[in-house]
N, C-alpha and C positions, 0 to 999 in steps of 0.2 A: 503492501499497500502504500500511496505517496505523502504523505504529512501537509498541512496546509490550511487547513481548517475544511479541510473536506477530505474524504475518500475516494480513491481512485487511482486504478491497478495499470499498470505499466500501460499495459496496451492500450488505457482507453485515453490516459495521459498522449500518449504518441499519435494517435486517430488523432483527437485534439488537436493538437498542434501541426500537426501537416496540414489538416481543414482548415487552420485561423490563419490567415491572410497577415505576411510579417509587417510587422512598422518600417523596415528597410525598403531602402530604392535599390544602391547597393553597398551592401555591406561593406565590399571589401577597400571603398574610397574611406573608409575612416582608421584604416589599418595601414601598421609603420611599413607596408611593401610596397603598398600603391605611392606609384612617379608618378602626379598630376601634368596635362600639358604644360600647364603656368605655374611658375614658382612667383608666389606673392611676395611682394617686400625684402626681397633680396636682388631689386635690380643694378645696386650699386656692386656688388660683388659679384654677382655674373658677367658685367661688363668688366670686373679686374681681370676676371679668369678666362675670360674670350681669349682677352688679350692679350693676356701671358700665352695663351698652351694658341694661337690661332698659328705661328709659322713655323708649327706643324703639318699645316693644310700647303705648303712650301718646301715640304720634304726637308725641313732644317726643326734643331733639336730645344722646342722651349725648355724654360730654365725648370730648374726643381722646382717648388711651391712646398710650404708649410703654410695647412689651414687650418687654425683653428676657434673655440669659440663654444658655451656652455653645451648640454646634450640638448635637441628636439632647438636647434637658434639654425637648422635650415643648411646644413653644410650637404651633409651626404646629400640631400636633394638635388640641392645648388649642381655640385659637381656631378651626378648622375645625368640629371639635364641640359647639361653644358657639353659633356662625352658623348650622350645621343645625339645632341646639333652637330659637334664635330664630327663626330662618323658614317652620319645620315647625306652631309658635305661630302667628307672623303670619297666614300660610298660612289655617290651621281658621278664627282669630276674624278672619277679613279685615281687617287692618291691615295698610297698604302700606307695607313694609320693603324692601329690594334690601338685600343684601350681596355686594361686587364684589370676590374674591380676584385679584390679582396679583400673582407673585413679580417681582422687582424683579431677579433676576439674570439671567431670559432676553436675549438677544441681538435685536435687531430689536423688541423692544418696550417696551423702556424705555433706552434709546441716548440716548434726547435728549426737552424737555420736548413736543414735535409730538408724537414716536410714542408716549408716556405719555399726554397728554390725547386722543389719537386712538383711543389704544385702551380708553380706559375711556368714551369715547363712544361706538366700537362696541356695548361690553355691554348700550347703551340705543338701540341701532341704526339707528345712525347709518352714516353710508358715508361714510368720512373717506380719499382717496388715501393710501401709506404717506410722500409727499414732494410738494410743489408747492406748498401753502396756506401764506400769512402765519401763524405762529404765534396770532394776536390771531385772525384768523379761526376758527381752530379751536377754540378758546378761547368766541367766541360761538357757536360748535355745539355747543363740549360744553354753557355756560350754559343753553343752551334747551335741553338732552335731557334736564338734570335737572328744570328747572325747568316742565316739559311737565305731572307731574301733581303733587298733592302727595301728598309720600312724606317719609320717614325712608332718607337712603345710610348705608351702613354702607362703607366705604372702608378695604380689606385691606391694607397694602404689605408684604410679606412681604420678608425682606431688604433693610431698608430703606436699611440702611448702603450698598449694591451703587449704589443707587437714583442719593445724594446725590454719592459719590464720580464718577458718571459726569455727571453733569450737572450735581451742584452744589443748595443749601440751597434756593434763591429759590424752585423749584417746588413745593415743601414749604408756606412762607412764604402762596403765592397760595392754594394748597389751602383749607390752614385759612382763611381770611381771604374761603372763597367766599361764606359764607352771607351777607354781606355784600349781594352780586347775585342772592341769593334771594328769589321771595318766595313759591312754594309747599314746593318741597324744603328740606330740612334734608341736610346733610354732615357726619357724623364721621370723623374716619382713626383705623385701630389703625395704627401704625406698628410691626412686629416686626425684631426685631435680635439676631445674636450677638457682637456684637461691646459690652460694658460700658461701653468707655470711647465710644462712641458720641456720646453725649450733648453729653457734652464736649466737644468739637470745634463743637458746630451756632451759629450765628451764634443769638445772646441772643431775638431776636426770636422766634425758630422754634423756640428750646428751650420758651420759656415758652409757644407757640400747641400745638404739636404733647404736650409732655409733662403733660398739666391732670391725668393721671391717671397713676402709673407701676406695672406690674407685676414682677416678677423672679424668675425660675426658675430657681431652686439645680438645680444636675447632681444627676443619679441617684448613688444610693450604691450599692456590689455587691449588696443584697437587693434593694431594687427592681431594679434590672434582669435580676436572678435571678428576683424573682416577674413580672416584665414577660415576659422570656423561655420563662418556664414556661406561661402563657395564649395567648402568640402559637402556640410548638408545640405543643403541644396541637393547636388547631386544621391546623395548617400539614402537619407530619408525624405519618407513621406511626407509630404506635406500637409501642414498644420498639427501636426504631431507634435511639437515642443512648443510647451507651452513659454507664454511672454517670459524674458528674462532670462531663460534658462542658457543661453548664447553668452549674454551677458555675463551671468555669472560663473559660466564657466571660465571665460575667456581672464578672469580676476585671480579665480584660480591657481589656472596655471601661470600667471604674470605673476602672481604671489609666489613659485614656484622656481624664478630663474628664469622665465619667459619661455617655459620648456612648449611648445607648441605639441609636441609629438604625443607629451604626458594631457592636452585639452582634448583632444581631437579620443582620446583612450577612455577621459572622460566621458563624454558624449557617445560614445560606442554604449558602454558598460550601462549607462545612465539608459538607453533603450532597451540594452536584454535585459536587464533589470525587470522594467515595465512590461515588456512579454511575459516575464515567469509570471507574473504578477498576474496577469489576462487582461492589461490597462491598455485603451489607446492609446493617451498622451503621456509625454514624460513633462515630470513637474521639477520642480527644485529637492522636491523632497527625494527623490529618483536620484535626481545630481548627488546630491550629500551624501547618499548610500553607496555610488559610484564610489565618489572621494575619501570615504572610509574604507571598503573595500581595496581600492586601488592602491593606496599608501601602506595598508598591512599589509597585504601580499608583495607590494616590491622591496619592503624593509626586511619582511621575513627569509624572505629568499634571496636576498643579499647578504643579511646576515648569514645564515644558514651554510654561505657558500662560498663565501672568508677564511683567510687559514686563521691558525687559531689565536697568531701576535693579534690581528686586525681586531678580533674578537674581544682581546681582554688590552685592546685599548679603549675601544668602545665603552665594556664594561668602568673603566675606571674614570670616565666620562660620564656615567651615569650616577656611577655611587659619589661623584662631588658631587654635582647637580643635587642629587636628592637630602645629603648635607645641608646643600645651601637654601635647601627649596628656594633653587633657582632663580633666587634676589639675589645674588652677590657675583658679581662677572667668576668665570673661571679664563685659570692661564694655560698655557700648554706646559711650561714648566711645571705647575702642582698636577697637572695629570701624567705628567712622563713617570714624577717623581712616587705617586701611587707605584701605577703602570709597575716601574720595577719590583716593587715589593708583591705586587701579585706574582710575576711573573718567578720569585725565589717560592714562594707558595705552591702557585704549579709546577715547577722545574720546570720550565721554560726561558729560556736563552733571553733577554732582551735585547730587541733593534737598538739602535743607535737613538739620540733624542734625533737627527738630523730624520733619521730613518719612520719614527715615529711624527716626528710634525707630519711629513709625507701625508701619511694614513690620514692624520688626521683632515689634510686638504680631499683627500679621496672621499669623508665620512661627508664634507663639506661639498664638494661636486656630484654627489650621490644624492644630498638634500636632503639629509636623518638629522646634521647640528649645521651651524651657519658659525663661523672661523672669521674674524673681523681681525684684517692685521691692525695689530696699535702702535706710535712710534713710545718708546720709553725712556728718549733721548738721548743720555750718553750711556746709559746700560742697554741703546739698542732696540728691536723692536719683538714682537709677540704678538700671540693669537689671543682676541678676545675671545671662548666658543659659549657660544648658549645651543641649544637644544630645540630643535623645531617642531620634532612632533607631538602629537598630543600626548597627554597625561595617560589614559590606558594604557595608551599602544603602548608606551614607555615601563608600564606593570611588566605589560608582556614582553617585552626585549628583556630586561631585565632577566623573569625568569627562563627565557630563550639560552639566553646566555650561563646563567648558575649552570645550567643543563648541560650545555654545549661543553662548559669549561673545567664540570665539574668542581665549582668552588661557591 
């Protein structure tokens, strides 16, 4: 039996579900994999990207580009949209240009230097086993694959910071220097990162090679997100389903979360799904609130359970100090690190360095779990003032989950 105020068999529920008309016109339009024909409010960044990459249409190597901005600021969307436009032009004019897109966050694709180079070689039709060959041999196969025809290759490495976190930045240096080995082809790299501080931690050689050109994507403001939502919802949801004020409130939610347009689209999509499960024909502010609560909980819990124990312990330290201060006094990096080191001793973990722990705090800030504001302490240097952004009920669940995961 299914619960929900009445009893119904699974078969009855499914039969009713099939017969009932969906509130969606095209649900895919609200999903992250969807690429619209037009990228709104990114005209300046698109123009800059097109101008940098355009030389590939003259068989010239474009500059390497480093693109950064917060999650949901339209980086991947803009790059893929631009790549599609250039590819279409190249195909029409019979110009040898090839774009290769790799998401560096995917497991078993970029976990090692071997796997990354093998994956790129596969895009050129080369068959390389997942393991077993010497890395030098994989590079040789890779070079031959790239160099078999005269062409310009644009290699897009999305979430490049995740790649470097896993395997170091030597592979990026090798890729940026690859043209010295090429006779026919030329390779340009487009690196995309959510971490605005990422390039500061690169080896100087890698940084100068990768960041020949830089494009910054600012976060969307509430009005821009509202515009994007109206555009997508018109194509995704049936007319008259969204009540007055839902899009405006959803935009305000997302603008508060660092201007994340992807999050706004997810909020609307989940709100519609919640309304459908209730058997409603309208999406109200109540469904939007429920959507926000559900997504926040699912996202944060998922992030925490997949983090290394060191990361979990840093977050647990933040929660303990916040609980002690009752969120009225500011928390600073030094206080958190002191408690974190004590907890490492109790849990038999080797402490991270203070700099690495500070990087972990930055990552939690990027993930929207905390807010870490850099403040100056005059001649004593700079520190971060840290506050928790998640609500109190969720914090209790996070703390309980961490205690279970860490056995503290």
